[in-house]
N, C-alpha and C positions, 0 to 999 in steps of 0.2 A: 737371341742373336738378331742383329739387324737384317731386315729384308729390303732389297732394292727393286724398284719397278721403274723401268724406262718407258718413256712415251714421247710422242712428237715426231716420229719418223713418218715417211711417206714418199710419194713420187713427186719430183720437182724437176723443172727444166734446168739445164745448165745456166749458170748465172744467178739462179734463185737462192733463196734462203730458207732455212729451217731452224727451229730451236728445239733441242732435245731436253727433256727433263728427266731427272733421276730422283724419285721420291723414296725416302727411307721410312720404314715403319719398324717398331720394336726397338728403336734406338735412335741416336742422333749422329750427325756427321761432323761433330766439332772436336773429336779427339785425335783424328788421324787425317793425313792427306788422302786424296782420292784421285781417281783417274778415269778418263774415257778411253776405251779401246775400240777397235773395229776389226772385223774379219770379212774379207771379200771371199767369194767362192773360190775354192782351190788354193787358198793362201792361209798363212798362219795369222794369229791374232797379234795386232800391233798397237802400241800405245799412240794415241792421238794428242791427248793433252792431260796435264796433271795440275793439281792445285794443292797448296799446303793446307794444313788443318785450319789455320786462321785466315786463309784466303789471300794472304799477302804476297805469296810467291806462286808463279805459274810457269809451266813449261809446255812447249808445243813441239810436235814433230815438224821437221822442216817442210814437209809437204802441205801443212795447213797453216803455217805461220802467216799472220796478216789477214787470214780469212776466218779463222775460228777463234772464239773466245770462251774460255771456261770460267765459270763462276759458281758460287754456292751461297745459299742463304741458310745459315745455321739455325736461325729461328724457325724456319719452315722445314728444316731437315730435307732440303731439296738442293740438288746441284743441277747445273744447266750447261749446255754446250750450244752456243749460238754459232751457226754455220752460215757463212755468206759466200758469194761468188762460187757456188758449188760447181764441181766438175764431174763428168761421168766417172772418173777414177775414184771419186769419193763414195761410190756405190758400195755398200757393205752393211752388215749388221753391226750396230753400235751398242756397246755395253758400258755400263759404269761399274766401277769396282771400288770397294771400300773395305779396308781391313780384312782382305781375303775373301770378301763376299762379292759375288757378281750377280747382276740382274739377268733377266731372260733375254734381254736385247730388244732393239727396235730396228726395223729395216729402213734403210735410206736408199732410195733409187734415184739417180740423176740421169735424166735422158738428154741426149745430145741434140 
């Protein structure tokens, strides 16, 4: 079964950028679509962005449209979430999920 490991989180000031990575091992990311989710303290997990298996179709939550870009490199078995113009309300643990498998998450904290 594929294992996912997120990285790239951290502390950034409002207006800054981060790029999250989701590396797969034990399998590839080219059979199914995948998504990035986030969970802020005291709230449920919500989807942020999703991408089709072939990368040709993407979907974004309204709250991140125009600021986040999801992509994936099937050759590297890695997906990305480029986050720009970050806001304090983007603070959360970010997870990638593929075919029912979720990574351990990476913390993103945006200071005002």
